[in-house]
C-alpha positions in Angstrom: -36.1 -4.5 19.8 -39.2 -6.7 20.3 -39.3 -10.1 18.5 -42.7 -9.6 17.8 -44.5 -7.7 15.1 -46.9 -4.7 15.6 -50.0 -6.7 14.7 -49.6 -9.6 17.1 -48.9 -6.8 20.0 -52.1 -4.8 19.5 -54.3 -8.0 19.0 -52.9 -9.3 22.1 -53.9 -6.2 24.0 -57.3 -6.4 22.8 -58.0 -9.7 23.7 -56.6 -9.3 27.2 -58.5 -6.3 28.1 -61.9 -7.9 26.8 -60.9 -10.7 29.1 -60.6 -8.4 32.1 -63.5 -6.7 31.6 -65.4 -10.2 32.0 -63.6 -11.1 34.8 -63.6 -7.5 36.5 -67.7 -7.7 36.3 -68.0 -11.2 37.7 -65.9 -10.6 40.6 -67.4 -7.1 41.6 -70.8 -8.9 41.8 -68.6 -11.6 44.2 -67.3 -9.1 46.9 -66.1 -6.0 46.9 -63.0 -6.9 48.7 -61.5 -7.8 45.2 -61.4 -4.2 44.3 -58.1 -3.0 45.4 -56.2 -6.2 43.6 -58.5 -6.0 40.5 -57.5 -2.3 40.2 -53.5 -3.2 40.6 -54.2 -5.9 38.0 -55.5 -3.7 35.6 -52.6 -0.9 35.8 -50.0 -3.6 35.4 -51.6 -4.8 32.0 -51.8 -1.2 30.7 -48.5 -0.8 31.5 -47.2 -4.1 30.0 -49.5 -3.9 26.8 -48.3 0.0 26.3 -44.6 -1.1 26.4 -44.8 -3.9 23.9 -46.8 -1.5 21.4 -43.8 1.1 22.0 -41.4 -1.5 21.4 -42.9 -2.8 18.0 -43.5 0.9 17.0 -39.9 0.9 17.6 -39.1 -1.9 15.3 -41.3 -0.8 12.9 -39.1 2.3 12.2 -35.6 1.3 12.8 -33.2 4.0 14.7 -30.2 5.3 12.6 -27.7 3.9 14.8 -29.1 0.2 14.2 -29.0 1.1 10.1 -26.4 -1.4 8.4 -23.3 0.0 7.4 -22.8 1.7 3.8 -21.4 -0.2 1.1 -17.5 0.6 0.8 -16.7 -1.5 -2.2 -17.3 1.9 -4.4 -15.2 3.9 -2.3 -12.3 1.5 -2.7 -12.5 1.9 -6.8 -12.3 5.6 -6.2 -9.0 6.7 -4.6 -9.4 8.6 -1.5 -9.1 12.3 -1.0 -5.5 13.6 -1.2 -3.7 15.6 1.3 -4.4 19.9 0.7 -3.1 20.7 -2.1 -2.2 17.4 -3.6 -3.5 15.9 -6.8 -5.8 12.5 -6.7 -4.0 9.7 -8.3 -5.5 8.7 -11.9 -5.8 5.5 -10.7 -5.1 3.1 -7.5 -4.8 -0.6 -7.3 -5.8 -2.1 -3.9 -6.2 -5.6 -4.6 -4.0 -8.3 -5.8 -0.8 -6.6 -3.7 0.9 -7.7 -0.9 3.7 -5.2 0.5 4.7 -4.1 -3.0 8.3 -2.7 -3.3 8.8 -1.6 -6.7 7.0 -0.9 -9.8 8.4 -0.7 -13.6 7.0 -0.3 -16.7 8.3 -2.1 -19.6 7.9 -0.5 -22.9 8.2 -3.7 -24.9 5.4 -5.7 -23.5 3.5 -2.4 -22.4 3.1 -3.7 -19.1 3.5 -2.7 -15.5 5.5 -5.1 -13.5 5.1 -5.0 -9.4 7.3 -6.8 -6.9 5.4 -8.1 -3.9 7.4 -9.3 -0.8 4.3 -10.6 0.7 6.1 -11.3 4.2 9.0 -9.8 5.9 11.5 -8.0 3.8 14.6 -9.7 5.2 13.1 -13.3 5.7 13.6 -16.5 3.0 9.9 -17.7 3.1 9.5 -18.2 -0.3 6.5 -16.1 -0.5 7.5 -13.3 -2.8 6.0 -12.9 -6.5 5.7 -10.3 -9.3 2.2 -9.4 -10.5 1.8 -8.1 -14.2 -0.8 -4.8 -14.7 -2.1 -3.2 -17.6 -1.5 0.8 -18.0 -4.9 1.4 -16.8 -4.1 -0.3 -13.3 -6.1 -3.7 -14.0 -4.6 -6.8 -12.9 -3.4 -9.1 -15.8 -1.9 -11.7 -14.0 -1.7 -11.3 -10.1 0.9 -14.0 -9.5 2.7 -13.8 -12.7 6.0 -15.2 -11.5 6.0 -16.7 -7.9 8.7 -18.7 -5.4 11.0 -15.7 -4.6 11.7 -14.5 -1.0 11.4 -10.6 -0.7 11.7 -9.6 -4.2 12.5 -5.7 -4.4 14.0 -3.5 -7.2 12.9 -4.6 -10.9 14.4 -3.5 -14.3 14.1 -5.2 -17.7 16.6 -5.2 -20.4 16.7 -7.4 -23.9 13.5 -9.3 -22.8 14.8 -10.4 -19.7 13.2 -8.8 -16.0 15.9 -8.5 -13.1 14.9 -8.6 -9.7 16.9 -8.3 -6.5 16.1 -10.9 -3.7 17.7 -10.7 -0.5 21.2 -12.2 -1.5 20.4 -13.1 -5.5 19.4 -11.4 -8.5 16.4 -13.5 -10.3 16.7 -13.5 -14.1 13.0 -13.8 -15.7 12.1 -14.4 -19.3 9.4 -12.1 -20.2 7.7 -14.1 -22.8 7.4 -17.3 -21.0 7.4 -15.9 -17.1 9.8 -18.2 -16.0 13.1 -17.7 -13.6 15.8 -18.5 -16.3 18.4 -17.4 -14.2 19.8 -17.1 -10.5 22.9 -14.7 -10.0 23.9 -15.4 -6.3 26.0 -12.7 -4.5 28.1 -14.2 -1.5 28.3 -11.8 1.4 25.2 -10.0 0.5 22.9 -9.0 3.5 19.8 -6.7 2.1 20.2 -6.2 -1.8 17.6 -3.8 -2.7 17.7 -2.0 -6.0 18.9 -2.6 -9.5 19.7 -0.7 -12.7 21.1 -1.4 -16.0 23.2 0.3 -18.3 23.0 0.3 -22.2 25.2 -2.4 -22.6 23.3 -4.6 -19.9 25.8 -4.4 -17.2 23.7 -4.7 -14.0 24.1 -2.3 -10.6 22.4 -3.7 -7.5 22.5 -1.9 -4.2 23.1 -3.5 -0.7 21.5 -1.5 1.6 22.6 -2.9 5.1 26.2 -3.4 3.6 26.8 0.0 2.2 27.8 -1.7 -0.9 26.9 -1.4 -4.9 27.7 -4.6 -6.7 28.3 -4.8 -10.7 27.2 -7.9 -12.8 28.9 -8.4 -15.8 27.5 -11.3 -17.7 26.6 -13.5 -14.6 29.7 -12.7 -12.8 29.1 -10.0 -9.5 31.8 -7.9 -8.1 31.9 -5.1 -5.5 32.0 -2.0 -7.7 31.9 0.8 -4.8 31.7 0.4 -0.8 31.9 1.9 2.4 31.5 5.6 3.6 31.3 6.8 -0.1 27.9 5.3 -0.4 26.1 5.1 3.0 22.9 2.6 3.1 22.5 2.8 -0.8 19.0 2.4 -2.0 17.3 3.4 -5.2 19.5 3.4 -8.5 19.3 4.9 -11.6 21.9 4.7 -14.6 21.5 8.6 -16.3 23.7 9.1 -19.2 27.4 8.1 -18.2 26.4 8.1 -14.3 25.1 5.8 -11.7 22.3 8.0 -9.5 22.1 6.6 -5.9 19.6 7.5 -3.5 21.2 6.9 0.0 19.0 6.1 3.0 21.1 7.9 5.2 23.9 7.4 7.9 23.9 5.7 11.2 21.3 3.3 10.4 19.4 1.5 13.3 18.8 -2.0 12.3 15.8 -2.5 14.8 13.4 0.3 13.0 15.7 1.2 10.1 15.8 5.0 11.3 19.2 7.0 10.7 21.0 9.6 12.4 21.5 11.5 9.2 18.9 11.8 6.3 19.9 10.5 2.8 21.1 12.4 -0.1 21.1 12.0 -4.1 24.5 10.8 -5.1 26.1 10.4 -8.6 28.9 8.1 -9.5 30.7 8.3 -13.0 30.4 4.8 -14.7 34.0 4.7 -15.5 35.9 6.7 -12.9 33.6 6.1 -10.2 33.7 10.0 -9.2 31.5 10.8 -6.8 29.4 13.9 -6.6 26.9 14.9 -3.9 23.6 16.3 -6.0 21.6 17.4 -3.1 23.3 19.4 -0.5 20.9 18.9 2.4 19.6 15.8 3.4 16.1 14.5 2.5 15.1 11.9 4.1 15.3 7.6 3.9 15.2 7.9 0.4 14.1 4.8 -1.7 12.6 4.9 -5.1 14.4 7.0 -7.8 13.5 8.2 -11.4 14.7 10.6 -14.0 12.2 13.5 -14.7 13.5 14.0 -18.4 15.0 17.5 -17.7 17.8 16.6 -16.2 16.4 16.4 -12.5 14.9 13.7 -10.3 11.9 12.4 -8.6 12.7 10.5 -5.1 10.9 8.9 -2.5 11.1 9.2 1.2 9.9 5.8 2.8 9.6 6.6 6.5 8.9 10.4 6.2 5.9 9.4 3.3 6.8 12.0 1.1 7.8 12.2 -2.9 10.4 14.9 -3.7 11.3 16.6 -7.2 15.0 17.6 -6.9 15.8 20.1 -10.0 18.8 19.9 -12.1 20.5 22.3 -9.5 20.1 20.2 -6.6 17.1 22.0 -5.0 14.4 19.8 -3.7 10.5 20.3 -3.1 7.8 18.1 -1.7 5.2 17.5 -4.4 3.4 14.3 -2.3 3.0 13.9 1.2 1.4 11.8 3.9 1.8 8.5 1.7 1.8 5.4 3.5 5.3 3.9 3.1 6.2 5.1 -0.6 8.9 2.7 -2.0 10.6 2.2 -5.3 8.9 4.5 -7.9 8.2 3.6 -11.8 7.7 5.9 -14.6 5.4 5.6 -17.7 7.0 8.2 -19.9 4.7 8.0 -22.8 1.3 8.3 -20.5 3.0 10.9 -18.2 2.6 8.9 -15.1 4.5 8.2 -12.0 3.9 4.8 -10.4 4.1 5.1 -6.3 4.0 1.5 -4.6 2.7 2.6 -1.3 4.0 -1.0 0.7 2.3 -0.5 4.1 -1.1 -0.6 2.2 -0.7 -3.0 -0.3 -1.5 -0.5 -3.2 -0.1 1.2 -6.0 -1.1 4.6 -7.0 -0.3 6.2 -10.5 0.0 10.1 -10.6 -0.5 12.2 -13.8 2.9 14.1 -13.9 1.4 17.3 -15.2 -0.5 17.9 -11.9 2.9 17.2 -9.9 4.8 20.0 -11.5 
């Protein structure tokens, strides 16, 4: 593209042509032998000037390929088009989150709390934090509580927020936004989700150690362990049972894939009797929520799916193609399913009637 505007090139063309006409006339009077050089010089001048005018005309009318890129800021606020036959989320938050693992709605504060790993999910780096959102998906406090390592599962009870953090459970006061207690679980490898019964007893899954811990007061103890709970992830207390979303069997710690897909299991809170709720394996299950009708919602982290599991154990995919759907949350009054999209640093809220 020429750096000179069109009018300067046109003026230069006129002036040069005038000068050459005068020189041409004077030299012809001197000697005919200058005829050939002058013809060549005139042709070169015409070519150069014409090139300058054409370039200037192109500069005056920019081509489509040189146009500035369209502003993408508006598109970030509007949820992207879903896969075929899949609903759009009501809202989607894409700022202020960093590897969001779990989302939980607390009815007492009417707020959504989101755990953010902000780094490696297994590293003690002090970068993890909790964000606080409104029901409209707008950020209230991006770093509501900081100073954790790799916070994951979240639940609240009696004004306290409980969050797993690798080998400990952090207890946060909802009013003051301060960590008021830390329950360290010795020998824990990779604490993941948390569930709490009506009495305040806390249950915590250890994904890598095939173990579920029970915390009564501030004292943790192994509740179930071994082959009965193959790599437990999502937890949910439902009536008198603890529902468990299994990641699967034969886990490869290098990439977290498994030889067998995970299932939904249930354990009686008193007898610990186990039942398999889904005869078929579903995937590498992560998030788990109650649908209010005897069934469940479960996310498949590696597969990118969200399932609805009926009371009879039959499962169907209701969302697919999602980037790392992690620990689900539910807003019952607003009929919203919260889906953290961990690898996209986003949180999407889907209307439950659209998922039926």
